[in-house]
N, C-alpha and C positions, 0 to 999 in steps of 0.2 A: 546261245540259246537260252531264252526265258526260263526260269524257274517254275515249275508246278505249284498253284497256291490255292487254297481252299477259296480264297474270295473270285479269284479268275476262273476257277470249274464254276462255281455259283454262277457268277456274271455271265458266262457260255451258255449254261442249261437256262438261265432265264431269258436270256435273248432265243435260243432255240424256242422256248415255250412260247414266248410273245409271237414269233414267226407263225407257229403253228395254230396260234388261237386266234391272228387276225385272218388268217387264209379259210379256216373253218370254224371260226366263230364257237369254240368250245368254252362252256361254263364248267369250272371246276366244282360246283356245288350242286350241278345237275346229273353227274353219273353219267353211265350208260345209257340213260333215257333219250338223251339226244343221239343216241345211234338206233333208233327206231326209225325202220325203212330206209336206212343209210347204205350208200354203196360201199365195197370194199376197199376203195383209197379213203373214205372217211373213216372206216373204222381201223384201218393200219393205222392212219395219223393220230386217231385217238389213242390207240395203243402207244405210240411214241409219245405223245404229250403226259400220258400218265404215267408211264416209265422213266420220262425226266422228272417230272414231279417227285416222285417215290425216292429216285436218287437224290433230289436236291434236299429231301427231309432227310434222308440218311446222313448225307454230309453235315448238314447243319446240326443234327442230332449227334453228331460225333461216331456213329457205328460205322465211318469209311474211314480206316485208320493204318494203311500202308501193311496189309497181309496179313492179316489176322484171322 
């Protein structure tokens, strides 16, 4: 079994974000304005996209460090 690594996790998160972005066309610079008149599926997808972005930022910033 492969060891967990920061770089592997960030690569996975990036791939997931890219997949969601391609499917829904989200723009991180546009915030929730792009959800105006959106259906529930698009809103849920944006929540996933934004959560992945926040997680990647926390990992890159060193805030995720094994159980503290």
